[in-house]
C-alpha positions as CSV (number, residue, x, y, z in Angstrom):
1,M,-100.0,107.6,131.0
2,R,-99.1,108.7,134.4
3,F,-100.4,107.5,137.8
4,R,-100.2,107.6,141.4
5,S,-100.8,104.5,143.2
6,I,-101.0,101.5,140.5
7,L,-102.0,99.4,143.2
8,A,-105.3,101.6,144.6
9,G,-106.5,101.1,140.9
10,F,-107.1,104.9,140.3
11,L,-105.8,108.1,139.1
12,L,-105.4,111.0,141.4
13,V,-104.5,114.3,140.0
14,L,-102.7,117.1,141.4
15,P,-104.9,120.9,141.7
16,Y,-101.3,122.3,141.5
17,A,-99.0,121.8,138.3
18,V,-95.6,123.9,138.1
19,S,-95.4,125.6,134.6
20,A,-92.3,124.5,132.4
21,Q,-89.9,127.3,132.5
22,A,-86.4,127.5,131.0
23,T,-84.9,128.2,134.6
24,Q,-85.0,126.4,136.9
25,K,-87.5,127.1,140.1
26,Y,-87.3,125.6,143.8
27,F,-89.5,125.3,145.8
28,G,-88.1,124.4,150.2
29,Y,-88.8,126.4,153.8
30,F,-86.9,129.0,155.5
31,Y,-84.3,128.3,157.7
32,N,-85.0,124.5,157.4
33,D,-81.6,122.8,158.6
34,V,-82.4,123.3,162.6
35,S,-83.8,120.1,164.7
36,A,-87.1,120.7,166.4
37,A,-85.2,121.0,169.6
38,T,-83.7,124.3,168.9
39,V,-87.0,125.8,168.2
40,N,-88.7,124.4,171.1
41,N,-90.9,122.0,169.9
42,Q,-89.1,119.0,171.9
43,D,-91.1,116.0,170.8
44,S,-88.7,115.3,167.3
45,P,-84.4,115.0,167.4
46,Q,-85.1,114.6,163.8
47,T,-83.8,118.2,161.4
48,A,-86.8,119.6,159.5
49,L,-85.5,117.6,156.2
50,S,-85.7,114.2,157.5
51,E,-89.7,115.6,157.9
52,N,-90.3,116.9,155.1
53,Y,-87.4,115.9,151.8
54,G,-90.2,114.4,149.9
55,H,-92.1,117.2,148.4
56,I,-89.9,119.8,148.7
57,T,-86.4,119.8,145.8
58,L,-84.1,123.3,148.0
59,N,-82.9,123.1,151.5
60,H,-81.9,126.1,153.2
61,I,-79.3,125.1,155.5
62,D,-78.2,128.7,157.5
63,D,-77.0,127.4,161.1
64,W,-73.8,128.8,161.9
65,G,-71.8,128.7,164.7
66,G,-72.6,131.8,165.8
67,A,-68.8,133.6,165.6
68,T,-66.3,133.8,163.3
69,D,-63.3,132.8,165.5
70,A,-61.5,129.4,164.7
71,T,-64.0,127.8,167.2
72,G,-67.0,129.3,165.6
73,L,-65.7,128.8,162.1
74,S,-65.4,125.3,162.9
75,E,-68.6,124.7,164.1
76,S,-70.3,126.5,161.0
77,N,-68.5,124.3,158.9
78,R,-69.7,121.0,161.0
79,K,-72.7,122.1,160.6
80,L,-72.7,122.9,156.9
81,F,-71.4,120.0,155.6
82,K,-73.2,117.4,158.1
83,G,-76.7,119.6,156.5
84,L,-74.9,118.9,152.5
85,A,-74.5,114.9,154.2
86,E,-78.5,114.9,154.6
87,A,-79.6,117.1,151.4
88,K,-77.9,114.9,149.6
89,S,-78.7,111.4,150.5
90,L,-82.2,112.4,149.9
91,G,-81.9,113.8,146.7
92,V,-82.5,117.1,147.6
93,K,-80.2,120.2,146.1
94,A,-78.7,122.8,149.3
95,M,-78.8,126.3,149.5
96,I,-76.1,127.1,151.7
97,T,-75.0,130.1,153.8
98,A,-71.9,131.8,153.1
99,A,-71.3,134.6,155.5
100,P,-69.4,132.7,158.6
101,F,-66.9,132.0,155.2
102,V,-66.8,135.8,154.1
103,F,-67.3,137.8,157.3
104,L,-66.2,138.4,160.7
105,Y,-69.4,139.0,163.0
106,T,-69.3,141.3,165.7
107,G,-71.4,140.5,169.1
108,D,-72.7,137.9,171.5
109,L,-73.6,134.4,170.4
110,Q,-77.2,135.2,169.5
111,H,-76.7,136.0,166.8
112,T,-77.2,140.1,167.7
113,G,-74.7,141.5,166.5
114,V,-73.6,143.1,162.9
115,W,-71.9,141.8,159.9
116,V,-68.2,143.0,159.4
117,N,-65.4,143.1,156.5
118,D,-63.1,140.4,156.6
119,P,-60.0,140.7,154.4
120,N,-58.8,137.1,154.3
121,A,-62.5,136.1,152.7
122,A,-61.3,135.3,149.4
123,K,-58.7,133.0,151.1
124,K,-61.0,131.5,153.8
125,W,-64.0,130.7,150.9
126,S,-61.3,129.4,148.9
127,A,-60.3,126.7,151.8
128,L,-64.6,126.4,151.9
129,V,-64.7,125.8,147.7
130,D,-62.1,122.6,148.5
131,Q,-64.0,121.1,151.0
132,L,-66.5,121.4,148.4
133,V,-65.6,120.3,145.7
134,S,-63.5,117.2,147.4
135,N,-66.4,115.9,149.2
136,G,-68.9,116.0,145.9
137,Y,-71.3,118.4,147.1
138,L,-70.0,120.8,144.2
139,V,-69.3,119.7,141.2
140,P,-67.9,123.2,139.4
141,G,-69.4,123.6,135.9
142,N,-72.0,121.1,136.0
143,P,-74.9,121.9,138.4
144,P,-76.7,118.7,138.1
145,L,-74.3,116.5,139.6
146,S,-74.4,119.4,142.4
147,T,-75.8,119.2,145.9
148,V,-75.4,122.8,146.6
149,A,-77.7,125.0,144.3
150,A,-77.3,128.6,145.3
151,I,-75.3,130.8,148.3
152,Y,-77.2,132.4,150.8
153,V,-74.9,135.5,151.1
154,V,-76.1,137.6,154.4
155,D,-79.6,137.4,155.8
156,E,-81.3,140.7,156.3
157,P,-78.2,142.6,155.2
158,S,-79.0,146.5,156.0
159,G,-80.1,145.0,159.4
160,S,-76.4,143.3,159.7
161,G,-74.2,146.7,159.4
162,L,-74.0,145.7,156.0
163,A,-76.0,149.0,154.6
164,D,-75.5,150.5,151.2
165,Q,-72.9,153.7,152.1
166,N,-72.4,156.2,150.5
167,N,-75.0,155.2,147.7
168,Q,-72.8,151.9,147.0
169,P,-72.4,148.8,147.8
170,N,-71.1,148.0,151.8
171,P,-67.4,147.5,151.3
172,A,-68.0,144.7,153.1
173,L,-70.4,143.2,151.2
174,A,-68.7,144.2,148.2
175,N,-66.1,142.7,149.5
176,A,-66.9,139.3,150.8
177,I,-69.2,138.5,147.0
178,S,-65.9,139.4,145.6
179,A,-64.5,136.2,146.9
180,I,-67.4,134.6,145.8
181,R,-67.5,135.3,142.6
182,G,-63.9,135.5,142.1
183,D,-63.6,131.7,142.9
184,V,-64.5,130.1,139.5
185,R,-66.0,127.1,140.9
186,T,-68.6,129.9,142.2
187,T,-68.9,132.2,139.6
188,S,-71.9,131.4,138.0
189,I,-73.8,129.7,141.2
190,P,-77.0,132.3,142.3
191,L,-76.3,134.4,145.3
192,A,-79.5,134.7,147.4
193,S,-81.1,136.9,150.4
194,I,-83.7,138.0,152.0
195,M,-83.8,141.5,153.1
196,A,-85.2,143.2,156.2
197,D,-88.2,145.2,157.0
198,T,-85.6,148.4,158.2
199,A,-87.0,150.8,156.2
200,R,-90.3,150.6,156.2
201,Q,-90.1,148.8,152.5
202,S,-88.3,151.5,150.8
203,F,-85.6,149.0,150.7
204,N,-83.9,152.5,150.1
205,D,-80.7,151.6,152.4
206,I,-79.8,148.7,150.8
207,Q,-80.8,149.9,147.6
208,A,-77.0,149.5,145.6
209,G,-76.2,146.4,147.8
210,I,-79.3,145.2,146.3
211,K,-77.6,145.2,143.0
212,L,-75.1,142.7,143.9
213,F,-77.5,139.6,144.6
214,D,-78.9,137.0,141.8
215,W,-82.4,136.4,144.0
216,V,-83.6,139.0,146.3
217,G,-86.6,138.3,148.7
218,F,-87.9,139.9,151.9
219,D,-89.2,139.1,155.3
220,N,-92.2,141.2,157.1
221,Y,-94.6,139.0,158.5
222,S,-97.1,141.3,159.7
223,L,-98.4,143.0,156.9
224,S,-101.5,142.2,154.9
225,Q,-101.8,140.4,151.7
226,S,-102.2,144.1,149.7
227,A,-98.9,146.0,152.1
228,W,-97.5,142.8,150.7
229,D,-98.2,143.4,147.0
230,G,-97.2,147.0,147.5
231,T,-94.1,146.1,149.1
232,Y,-93.4,143.3,146.6
233,N,-93.8,145.1,143.5
234,N,-91.3,148.0,145.3
235,L,-88.6,145.6,145.6
236,R,-89.1,144.3,141.9
237,S,-88.3,148.1,140.7
238,K,-85.3,148.4,142.7
239,L,-83.6,145.0,140.7
240,S,-82.8,144.4,137.4
241,V,-84.1,142.3,134.2
242,N,-81.5,139.0,135.5
243,Q,-82.8,139.7,138.8
244,R,-85.3,137.1,140.3
245,T,-87.3,137.0,143.3
246,I,-87.9,134.4,146.6
247,L,-91.0,134.9,147.9
248,V,-91.2,134.5,151.8
249,P,-94.8,133.9,152.6
250,L,-95.7,133.6,156.2
251,A,-96.4,130.3,156.7
252,D,-96.8,129.8,160.4
253,S,-99.5,130.8,163.4
254,C,-98.2,133.3,165.7
255,D,-99.9,135.7,168.7
256,G,-103.2,135.4,166.2
257,S,-101.6,135.5,163.1
258,S,-102.7,133.9,160.3
259,P,-100.4,131.9,157.9
260,Q,-101.0,134.0,154.1
261,D,-102.3,131.8,151.4
262,P,-100.8,129.2,150.1
263,D,-102.3,128.5,146.3
264,L,-101.9,132.4,146.2
265,F,-98.4,132.4,147.0
266,F,-98.0,129.4,144.2
267,T,-100.3,131.1,141.6
268,K,-97.3,134.3,142.2
269,S,-94.5,132.0,142.1
270,Q,-95.4,130.5,138.7
271,S,-93.7,133.5,136.9
272,S,-90.4,133.1,135.6
273,E,-89.1,136.1,137.7
274,V,-89.5,133.9,140.6
275,A,-86.6,131.2,142.0
276,L,-87.7,130.2,144.5
277,L,-90.6,129.9,147.0
278,M,-89.6,129.3,150.7
279,P,-92.6,129.5,153.1
280,F,-91.2,130.4,156.8
281,H,-91.3,128.0,158.2
282,W,-91.6,124.0,159.0
283,W,-91.3,124.1,162.7
284,S,-93.7,124.9,165.8
285,R,-92.0,127.7,168.2
286,T,-92.9,128.2,171.4
287,G,-96.4,130.2,171.1
288,C,-96.5,129.6,167.5
289,F,-97.8,126.5,165.2
290,G,-95.3,125.8,162.0
291,V,-96.2,124.1,158.9
292,R,-95.5,120.8,160.6
293,D,-98.4,121.0,163.0
294,I,-101.5,122.7,160.4
295,P,-102.9,120.2,159.0
296,S,-104.7,122.2,156.6
297,I,-101.5,124.4,155.3
298,R,-99.1,121.3,155.3
299,S,-101.3,119.6,153.2
300,K,-101.6,122.3,151.0
301,Y,-97.7,123.2,151.2
302,E,-97.0,119.6,150.9
303,E,-99.1,118.9,147.9
304,I,-97.3,122.3,146.1
305,G,-94.0,121.4,147.2
306,L,-94.9,117.9,145.2
307,A,-95.4,119.1,142.2
308,F,-92.2,121.6,141.8
309,K,-90.4,118.1,142.8
310,E,-92.2,116.2,140.2
311,S,-90.9,118.8,137.6
312,T,-87.6,118.8,139.0
313,N,-86.9,115.1,139.7
314,P,-89.4,113.2,137.3
315,V,-89.4,109.6,137.1
316,I,-87.3,108.3,133.4
317,G,-87.0,105.4,132.2
318,A,-86.7,103.0,129.5
319,I,-87.3,98.8,128.2
320,D,-84.3,97.6,126.5
321,K,-85.2,95.3,123.2
322,P,-86.5,92.4,125.0
323,R,-84.5,88.9,125.0
324,G,-85.7,85.5,125.9
325,A,-88.4,85.7,128.3
326,L,-86.5,88.8,130.6
327,I,-88.0,92.6,130.4
328,T,-84.7,94.6,131.6
329,G,-84.3,98.5,131.7
330,W,-83.3,100.9,133.6
331,A,-85.7,103.9,135.7
332,C,-85.1,106.6,138.2
333,N,-86.1,110.1,139.8
334,S,-84.0,112.6,137.5
335,G,-81.4,113.8,139.8
336,I,-81.5,111.0,143.0
337,S,-79.2,108.6,143.4
338,T,-81.4,106.6,145.2
339,S,-82.6,103.8,143.4
340,I,-86.8,103.0,142.6
341,S,-88.6,100.7,141.7
342,V,-90.8,99.6,138.4
343,D,-94.0,97.9,137.8
344,L,-95.9,95.2,135.0
345,Y,-98.4,95.2,133.8
346,V,-99.7,93.3,130.9
347,G,-103.0,93.7,128.6
348,G,-103.2,96.8,128.5
349,L,-102.4,100.0,130.9
350,A,-102.9,100.8,134.6
351,G,-106.7,101.7,134.8
352,G,-107.6,100.8,131.2
353,G,-107.4,97.2,131.6
354,G,-104.4,95.6,132.3
355,V,-103.4,93.1,134.8
356,A,-100.9,94.1,137.8
357,V,-97.7,91.5,137.5
358,G,-95.7,92.9,140.3
359,R,-93.4,95.6,141.2
360,Y,-89.6,94.7,141.6
361,P,-86.6,97.1,142.2
362,A,-84.8,99.3,139.7
363,N,-81.4,99.2,141.4
364,L,-79.0,96.8,139.3
365,A,-75.7,98.0,138.0
366,S,-75.9,100.8,135.5
367,D,-73.8,101.6,132.5
368,P,-72.2,105.6,132.3
369,S,-74.9,106.6,130.4
370,V,-77.7,105.9,132.7
371,S,-76.0,107.8,135.7
372,T,-75.9,111.2,132.8
373,S,-79.4,110.8,131.9
374,C,-79.9,110.6,135.3
375,Q,-77.8,113.2,136.7
376,V,-76.4,111.7,138.6
377,G,-72.9,110.8,139.2
378,S,-73.3,106.9,139.6
379,S,-75.8,104.5,139.5
380,A,-78.2,101.5,140.1
381,F,-81.2,102.0,138.0
382,N,-81.4,98.8,136.1
383,F,-83.9,96.2,136.7
384,K,-85.1,92.5,135.1
385,I,-88.3,91.6,134.7
386,V,-88.5,87.2,134.9
387,V,-92.0,87.1,133.4
388,P,-94.2,84.4,134.8
389,A,-94.6,81.5,132.7
390,N,-98.1,81.8,133.6
391,I,-97.9,85.3,132.4
392,R,-95.9,84.9,129.2
393,H,-98.8,82.1,128.2
394,Q,-101.9,83.3,129.0
395,Y,-101.2,86.8,127.4
396,R,-99.5,85.8,124.9
397,G,-99.5,88.4,121.7
398,Q,-100.9,91.1,124.2
399,P,-98.7,94.0,124.8
400,F,-97.4,94.9,128.0
401,Y,-95.9,98.1,129.8
402,V,-93.9,99.0,132.7
403,Y,-93.9,101.9,135.1
404,G,-91.5,104.0,137.2
405,I,-92.7,104.1,140.6
406,S,-91.8,107.5,141.8
407,G,-89.2,107.4,145.2
408,F,-91.5,110.8,146.6
409,G,-94.5,109.8,145.8
410,G,-94.1,111.9,142.7
411,D,-96.0,110.7,139.3
412,N,-95.2,106.8,138.4
413,P,-95.7,107.3,134.3
414,T,-94.7,104.1,131.6
415,L,-91.4,104.1,130.3
416,T,-89.9,104.8,127.3
417,N,-90.7,101.6,125.1
418,A,-93.8,100.9,127.0
419,G,-96.8,99.6,125.0
420,M,-93.9,99.0,121.8
421,Y,-93.3,95.2,122.7
422,N,-96.3,91.7,122.6
423,I,-95.7,89.1,124.4
424,Q,-94.8,86.1,122.3
425,N,-96.5,87.3,119.1
426,P,-94.0,88.0,116.1
427,N,-96.9,88.9,113.3
428,S,-97.6,92.8,116.0
429,G,-98.4,95.5,113.6
430,P,-95.6,98.0,113.3
431,V,-93.0,96.6,116.1
432,V,-92.5,92.7,115.6
433,T,-90.5,91.4,118.0
434,E,-90.7,88.1,119.5
435,L,-90.2,88.6,123.8
436,F,-90.6,84.8,124.6
437,D,-89.6,81.4,123.4
438,D,-92.0,78.1,124.8
C-alpha cells in the first residue's frame, strides 16, 4: 500500500505516472544552476536547485566562466564543482557542461563569440575527470553511485561556430567529443546538446554533427504547437535508432507569450525515445515570469517532476525478523543518501483501520548490503523502534505495518515484510513469530 500523508489519513493520487522504461529518463529545468540574482530576480540569492530539488531528477549545470584562458577555466571549474556539491548533497543527478574544458572560446565575456578547436582538449578533459573521480562525483562504471549522469557538450553548436563542414562534423566538435569518448571513464556517459533554430528548423547545417550526440533537442520558443511538432518530427528524422531526444518546452511568459502545455509535453515524454524533459526555465527574468512565479504552471511541473522522481528515487526497505520488544529494519529513498523516517501502524493498514503509533528516524548505521540496495556509497538507513508497553498489550495478536516516508513528498509505501508479523501472537497463521514477551 502507498500513501502520501499517513497523518492526514487520506490518499492523494497524482494525475501523472511515469511509465516503466528499461532506459532511464529524467526531468529538470534548463540552465538550473544560476542564482536568482543572475537572472534579474533579486528576491532570492538561492540557486534554482535549492528551491526545486524536491521535484527534479537532473540538475543542468551550464554556468561557465565566460572565457577559456586560465582565469576563465578556473572560474568554470569552481562553478561546476559548486553545482555538483549541491546536487550530490540533495540527492539529485547532474548534467555537466563540457564546453569550456574541450573547446577554446573566441569572443567577449557575454557569450556572443564562438567555440573553436582546442588541441589540448583530451588533456584538459582527463584532468577534469581526475577531479570528478577523486571528489566522488563520478564513479567509473557505476552510474547509480555517480552524481554525473550526462554531459552537455555544447549549447546550440550550429550557432556557436560548430556547424558541419563539407557535410562532415565540424572538426572542433569532433575533436571535443573524441576527447570525452577517448577517456574510458566517460566513454559510456550520454552526451547531450540542444540545437538552435539557425537553419529554419531544417537542421541541415548540423546534420552530420547531430550524429555525434546521444541526446538531442532543440529550442524555439516562438513556434505554435503544430509547428513545434513538425520541427520535432524533423529532428527525429535526422537521428539514428540509438539516439534519444530532449524535450524543451517554453515554460515562462515573455512579451505576451504563453507557456506551452505541460500536460502535452508530459505525454510526449513517456515515449521511450525521450531521455529528458527540460522546461525553460525556473527563474523569472526581466519582463518574463518563469515556472517559479506562474502558479498554474508551477503546480503542474511540480507534480510532473514528482512523478519522475518517484520513479527514479522510490522508497524501499524491509523489516528484519523481530526480536523482543524491538522492531528493526531499514528504509531509504533509492539513490539518495539523506536518511528518511518510518511510520509504525498496528492492527491494520493506514487508512484501513490501522492505528498510528508514531514516526521514527531511519538514520542508524547500515551495513554495505543496505548501501548497495539503496544505490549509495555509504548509508545510515537502519531504524529501531521500541514499541510502548501499552501498545504491546492492547494490540497483541494483531499485525503491524511499517511505512517508509519519502524525503521529497513522494509515495510512502509499506516496507517488505509489513503485516507479516503480529504483536505477541505465536499462533498467527502461516507466519508464527513471537514478537514481544510480557
